MINUVEX-197604 format. One line per field, with one value per residue (C-alpha): residue number from 1; x, y, z. Coordinates in steps of 0.05 Angstrom, whole numbers, plus 5000, padded with zeros to 4 digits. Layout:
nr = NUM ...
px = X ...
py = Y ...
pz = Z ...
***
This chain:
nr = 1 2 3 4 5 6 7 8 9 10 11 12 13 14 15 16 17 18 19 20 21 22 23 24 25 26 27 28 29 30 31 32 33 34 35 36 37 38 39 40 41 42 43 44 45 46 47 48 49 50 51 52 53 54 55 56 57 58 59 60 61 62 63 64 65 66 67 68 69 70 71 72 73 74 75 76 77 78 79 80 81 82 83 84 85 86 87 88 89 90 91 92 93 94 95 96 97 98 99 100 101 102 103 104 105 106 107 108 109 110 111 112 113 114 115 116 117 118 119 120 121 122 123 124 125 126 127 128 129 130 131 132 133 134 135 136 137 138 139 140 141 142 143 144 145 146 147 148 149 150 151 152 153 154 155 156 157 158 159 160 161 162 163 164 165 166 167 168 169 170 171 172 173 174 175 176 177 178 179 180 181 182 183 184 185 186 187 188 189 190 191 192 193 194 195 196 197 198 199 200 201 202 203 204 205 206 207 208 209 210 211 212 213 214 215 216 217 218 219 220 221 222 223 224 225 226 227 228 229 230 231 232 233 234 235 236 237 238 239 240 241 242 243 244 245 246 247 248 249 250 251 252 253 254 255 256 257 258 259 260 261 262 263 264 265 266 267 268 269 270 271 272 273 274 275 276 277 278 279 280 281 282 283 284 285 286 287 288 289 290 291 292 293 294 295 296 297 298 299 300 301 302 303 304 305 306 307 308 309 310
px = 4999 5056 5122 5175 5252 5306 5256 5285 5254 5300 5283 5336 5399 5353 5340 5273 5272 5336 5335 5283 5250 5196 5137 5069 5027 4954 4905 4959 4949 5013 5036 5083 5125 5175 5188 5169 5212 5229 5199 5134 5083 5133 5129 5059 5053 5091 5059 4994 5017 5014 5094 5142 5200 5273 5293 5272 5204 5141 5085 5013 4966 5013 5015 5077 5058 5097 5084 5010 4994 4920 4913 4947 4913 4846 4865 4883 4837 4880 4861 4915 4929 4881 4825 4806 4727 4677 4648 4588 4564 4521 4554 4520 4523 4598 4610 4562 4611 4671 4645 4630 4707 4726 4686 4622 4550 4483 4469 4540 4549 4491 4506 4581 4561 4510 4566 4616 4563 4547 4617 4638 4572 4551 4480 4445 4484 4481 4437 4479 4530 4594 4614 4567 4600 4650 4720 4710 4655 4694 4750 4693 4672 4743 4754 4680 4714 4775 4729 4672 4703 4722 4800 4843 4895 4878 4929 4918 4960 4947 4873 4862 4894 4859 4809 4784 4799 4729 4735 4806 4771 4715 4762 4809 4747 4734 4801 4803 4731 4762 4820 4781 4771 4826 4904 4917 4977 4971 5022 5011 5046 5000 5045 4987 4949 4992 5005 4930 4915 4966 4999 5060 5107 5154 5202 5234 5283 5320 5290 5313 5279 5303 5260 5205 5167 5101 5100 5116 5177 5204 5197 5229 5285 5302 5377 5355 5359 5296 5270 5248 5218 5227 5202 5241 5237 5314 5375 5377 5458 5466 5408 5426 5498 5474 5424 5482 5524 5475 5487 5455 5440 5467 5442 5405 5370 5335 5269 5227 5175 5139 5143 5191 5203 5256 5240 5292 5291 5338 5357 5383 5404 5359 5321 5336 5292 5325 5261 5277 5351 5325 5272 5323 5376 5315 5295 5373 5380 5305 5287 5209 5186 5129 5131 5176 5156 5185 5160 5136 5172 5120 5126 5140 5206 5225 5207 5255 5311 5311 5296 5329 5389 5428
py = 4998 5048 5041 5095 5095 5146 5198 5265 5333 5398 5463 5507 5477 5430 5366 5340 5272 5240 5182 5140 5079 5033 4992 4986 4925 4928 4913 4937 4983 5023 5066 5120 5136 5190 5240 5314 5341 5277 5286 5243 5301 5324 5250 5248 5314 5290 5217 5260 5311 5370 5381 5363 5318 5343 5277 5208 5169 5141 5107 5096 5048 5038 5110 5157 5215 5263 5244 5223 5261 5266 5187 5182 5230 5194 5134 5171 5198 5244 5276 5324 5340 5399 5377 5444 5445 5496 5510 5546 5484 5435 5360 5334 5397 5396 5327 5338 5400 5357 5298 5341 5370 5299 5288 5257 5274 5250 5185 5164 5227 5215 5140 5156 5211 5165 5111 5151 5178 5110 5089 5149 5147 5218 5200 5229 5297 5305 5360 5398 5459 5434 5490 5460 5390 5363 5353 5285 5292 5343 5289 5240 5295 5297 5226 5216 5273 5231 5167 5197 5179 5108 5111 5054 5083 5128 5168 5200 5246 5248 5223 5224 5290 5327 5275 5247 5170 5145 5187 5155 5086 5103 5127 5069 5016 5059 5057 4976 4973 5012 4968 4910 4948 4998 5005 5058 5095 5134 5181 5188 5197 5152 5089 5047 5063 5036 4971 4958 4980 4972 4907 4944 5000 5045 5089 5152 5199 5256 5244 5172 5102 5073 5009 4973 4909 4892 4917 4841 4839 4903 4894 4824 4849 4902 4912 4942 4910 4876 4897 4851 4880 4841 4859 4825 4828 4830 4871 4919 4919 4848 4830 4876 4849 4782 4793 4832 4772 4728 4713 4758 4812 4882 4933 4928 4996 5004 5032 5067 5012 5050 5003 4952 4912 4930 4935 4927 4937 4888 4899 4840 4822 4828 4769 4735 4721 4715 4708 4638 4647 4708 4664 4609 4656 4683 4608 4594 4660 4648 4723 4725 4745 4789 4807 4783 4798 4815 4876 4862 4906 4950 4994 5057 5023 5010 5080 5107 5060 5081 5160 5181 5228 5207
pz = 5003 5014 4992 5009 4982 5005 5027 5052 5066 5079 5103 5087 5128 5171 5146 5179 5142 5125 5070 5104 5072 5092 5062 5093 5066 5054 5110 5169 5224 5229 5291 5267 5331 5346 5401 5385 5324 5296 5229 5233 5212 5155 5132 5132 5097 5041 5035 5030 4975 5025 5020 4966 4980 4975 4947 4943 4927 4952 4922 4953 4921 4863 4844 4850 4903 4859 4790 4795 4856 4837 4831 4897 4931 4910 4952 5013 5074 5119 5182 5211 5285 5287 5241 5202 5204 5180 5255 5229 5184 5209 5204 5149 5108 5120 5098 5039 5017 5032 4989 4930 4931 4926 4869 4893 4868 4873 4898 4911 4951 4997 5002 5023 5073 5107 5110 5138 5193 5211 5217 5262 5307 5276 5250 5314 5311 5237 5243 5297 5282 5284 5337 5388 5383 5433 5421 5414 5363 5322 5318 5290 5237 5216 5213 5171 5125 5117 5103 5058 4991 5014 5012 5014 5060 5120 5148 5220 5255 5331 5325 5399 5416 5473 5485 5553 5568 5547 5479 5469 5482 5431 5377 5389 5380 5316 5287 5298 5261 5207 5203 5176 5107 5105 5114 5166 5191 5253 5284 5359 5425 5469 5462 5502 5446 5396 5433 5437 5368 5318 5288 5263 5291 5258 5304 5279 5313 5282 5212 5215 5227 5288 5293 5258 5268 5309 5379 5402 5361 5384 5458 5451 5417 5470 5497 5561 5626 5654 5720 5782 5847 5912 5981 6037 6115 6127 6132 6074 6062 6070 6028 5973 5972 5968 5911 5871 5873 5839 5756 5707 5759 5735 5790 5856 5885 5953 5948 6004 6015 6069 6127 6157 6101 6048 5979 5922 5844 5810 5742 5708 5641 5582 5565 5630 5695 5761 5804 5818 5842 5885 5923 5930 5961 6009 6027 6035 6087 6119 6092 6090 6020 6010 5941 5881 5805 5741 5705 5630 5579 5543 5476 5517 5540 5474 5457 5512 5494 5422 5428 5499 5489 5557
***
């Protein structure tokens, strides 16, 4: 669906995007992640035809986005971070206007508008002025606008920006539903949502791709240390030294447990699990154990490891 090869964008002396290449297959929901200023929005704007590239090439649904721009854009539905809506128009009136701009007329326009409103849960507010809608419903109007011409590819830039938890959950479920019939590319900072929604992730930083793969693949490939939390009833100094001598243990940090129990964060080599060795050590020395568990790595851990500057 998307083929990007050595794509670059330069603003004066600043290279916002630096020779990135990636492919997105049809039917995928892809999370496009990176810190502020990483080049995410610039890349999306090039893919949608809003910005020309300095060099490189890209194709959407087989069409070159620069040489066959109109044909490529007909295959794309784009919802920018700040959805530009006409607040003085009613929902259905606005979607009719947008459908006409995209070349839809008559029965096709009415049918597509009705389907988009149904998908986005807007039918019951179709006669309301856009300015009277909540932030969540305005996001839905923007999504319906992106959907109204039934594009093969949806590109969503921060689709849950500014929404409350209930609205985020609603938009997440809607995106999953849309993923059954569309290829979707999402740029967002909410990594938990990406883990729950996307089957592929691309992480960029400083204009370059740092990693690509499924969330599970990226988590399993992490180089960072694993972490085990332990709470024991024993002398802190003696316990810390004994745990630190175990195989695969990199570092032991005493935490404040707030009571007579001693709490440690035990950092171990990536891909190892020292819980059994710690439990055996506690049994050997007769230390009562209240807690021992291993923290599961998340996409946020991967993101921090790949993009932190320290």
